[in-house]
N, C-alpha and C positions, 0 to 999 in steps of 0.2 A: 504494500500500500504506500502510495506517495505521501510524503509529509505535508502538513498544512503550510509550513514555511516554503516548501518547494512549489506548492500550488500557488501561493501568494506571489512568489517571485516570478513565476511564469505568467501569471495574470497581470502583474505590473508591466511586464514587457509587452504583452498583448495590448493593454489599454494605452500605454504611453505611445506605442507605434500607431495605433488606430487614431488617437487624438492628437498626434504630433506634439507630445509633451516630453519634457525631461522626466525620466523615471523617478527622480528624486521628489517630484511634485505629486506623485501618485502614492498616497498613504492609505492604510486600511480604513480610516474613517472618512476618506474623501468621498463625497457624494458625486455620483457620475454627472448628473445634470446640473446641479447647483454649483459645485466646486470645480469640476473639470470641464464644464461647458459642453458635455456630450449632447448630441442630437439623436433623434430616433434612428437615422441611418447609421450613425456610429455604433449604436447598440446592436444592430444587425451584423455589422462587420465584426464586432467584438464577439458576438454569439457564434458566428461562423468560425472564428479563430479558436474559440474555446472548444468547439466540436472537433476541430482538426488537431489541436494540441493534446487534448485529454481523451479523445476517442469516445466522447459521450454525445448523445443526441439531446439537444435543448429544443423542445417544442415551442411553437408560437405561444406567447403569453406565459410561458412557464416561469420566467423570473417574477412576473407580477403575481402569479398564482401561488408561488412558493414563498417568496420574500414578503409580498405585500397583501396576503390573503386577508380580507376584511378591512383593509385600510383605505382611507380616502386617498385621492391622488396626491394631495399635499403631504400626507403622512408617508406614502410610498416613496416620494421623492427624497424625504429625509432619511429613510432607511435603506435606500438603494445605494449602497456604498461598495467600495472595493472589498471590504471585509465581508459584507453579506454575500457577495458573489463568490468569494473564496469558500465560505461555509457551504454555499449552494453546490459548488463543484465537489467539495469534499464529501458531501452527502450523496451526490450522484455516483461518485466513484465507489463509495462504500456499498451503496445499494447494488450497483452493477457487479461488484465482486462477490456478493452473496447470492446472486442468481445462478 
C-alpha cells in the first residue's frame, strides 16, 4: 500500500502542473478553488491525472459525493482541499486493494 505522504507528494505534483503553480504553494489545507484558483476544467485535468497516476477510476461527481456529501456548495468549496483529495485517493486505493 502506498503511503499517505507518497500520495500527497504525487498529488502536489499533479495539481501544481495542472494549475501552473510552484509546488511549494500547494499545501494540504489549500482549497482548490479559493486558494489555488482552480476552475472546473482544471478539476477534470486533475481527475484524469489522478486516474493515470494511481490507477483508480474517479466517476463524475465522485469528489462532490464523497468529500462534500450533504454540504452546501459554499461548505464544499471550503472542504475541497489538497488534503481531502489525498484522503479520497487513499480510501480509493484501500478499497481497491480489498476487492
